[in-house]
C-alpha positions, -999 to +999 in steps of 0.1 A: -748+746-032-776+729-017-780+701+009-792+676-017-765+683-041-740+681-013-753+649-002-753+634-037-718+645-043-725+669-074-711+705-075-732+734-082-712+741-116-713+704-125-753+709-117-755+739-142-735+717-168-760+687-167-792+711-169-776+725-203-767+691-216-802+677-207-813+713-228-793+703-258-770+727-256-738+724-279-715+748-259-721+725-229-714+692-250-678+711-263-670+716-228-677+681-216-658+669-247-628+694-237-626+680-199-630+643-205-623+637-242-583+631-234-590+609-205-616+588-215-593+582-245-564+572-224-585+548-200-600+529-230-564+526-251-553+512-219-580+488-215-585+473-250-562+447-267-559+466-296-556+507-291-562+513-325-598+511-315-596+540-291-608+566-307-640+550-323-649+535-287-645+570-274-661+588-298-690+559-290-690+568-253-698+601-262-727+596-282-740+571-256-733+600-231-756+624-254-784+602-257-786+591-221-779+625-204-814+626-196-812+595-176-786+610-155-800+620-119-769+626-098-770+591-078-732+595-088-710+623-100-709+628-134-674+618-139-681+587-122-713+578-145-691+589-178-662+565-167-687+539-159-702+541-196-666+540-208-660+509-193-688+496-204-680+505-241-645+492-233-662+457-222-681+454-252-654+462-278-632+437-259-657+404-263-661+419-300-621+417-304-622+382-292-648+368-310-632+384-342-597+385-341-569+363-328-559+377-293-524+389-288-503+388-259-478+414-271-489+534-094-480+542-066-474+502-061-436+494-065-426+470-094-392+454-103-377+453-135-353+426-151-321+444-136-338+442-103-348+481-100-378+491-089-399+518-104-434+532-101-462+522-126-479+558-129-445+574-130-433+555-159-468+560-180-462+597-175-424+607-179-431+646-172-401+670-174-376+642-186-347+643-204-349+623-242-331+597-228-353+595-198-382+599-218-369+572-245-363+548-214-400+557-199-419+550-232-400+516-234-410+505-199-448+521-198-451+501-236-439+468-213-462+477-187-493+484-210-485+450-228-486+430-193-519+449-184-536+435-215-528+401-201-545+405-170-584+393-166-606+421-175-619+423-137-582+428-125-571+450-153-601+475-148-595+482-111-553+487-118-561+510-146-585+531-125-567+528-093-529+529-103-530+548-136-562+570-134-562+578-100-594+572-088-603+565-053-618+532-038-653+547-036-651+557-071-641+525-084-668+507-065-693+529-081-681+523-118-676+491-117-714+485-091-692+465-069-683+467-033-654+485-016-641+451-003-640+436-038-623+465-050-598+464-027-596+421-037-593+429-071-566+456-070-542+433-046-547+402-072-543+423-100-512+439-088-495+407-079-507+393-115-487+426-130-456+418-113-456+383-123-465+390-160-436+417-159-415+387-145-424+365-172-417+391-201-383+400-182-375+360-184-385+353-219-362+387-230-332+372-211-336+337-227-338+358-262-310+378-255-291+349-245-300+328-279-293+355-296-259+362-281-251+322-286-261+323-323-237+349-328-209+334-314-222+304-335-229+280-304-262+259-308-279+246-280 
């Protein structure tokens, strides 16, 4: 690996892939899709208010990658550059969604559920090797977290998803969002706090709903 490649953080195999992409290689683009399409789709689905739009937005991301690969000069890694495009497209879609549709409210960081038990957000969203019962429980918990994430301000949600779910380092996130390291850490701290509060609110609402339903079944009126 050359000193220049080492300095700008690009692996030799990545340099070869970029060169082939710039030359218009269909095989290189297929390899890029195989490597990045699933993680980019997952990132976008977690970022949008309507995850049904994720496939179309993901497709648009790779169209932009293909059209603009000639402008990639290695100031950041290829992965960081692609994720930056994905975040930009997801942000555009959220703005469109807010203008044209009715809004909905449907980790290593430890959170607390309505039973007072702690859990890890990243584990809840990826229940690998679990029993069917555990998978169902994890799926339900994951849905609660994703719904709570969608209520967060965009700046906080982006950082929480990139750090706690996608597993990016602070420096990579700063590059993707074009902000300084202190801003990333501040947004992450505030995003975690906002997520905990959203989950608590959801748990309280669920308890109230359960109480009302039980009273209704007993014929008790408020």
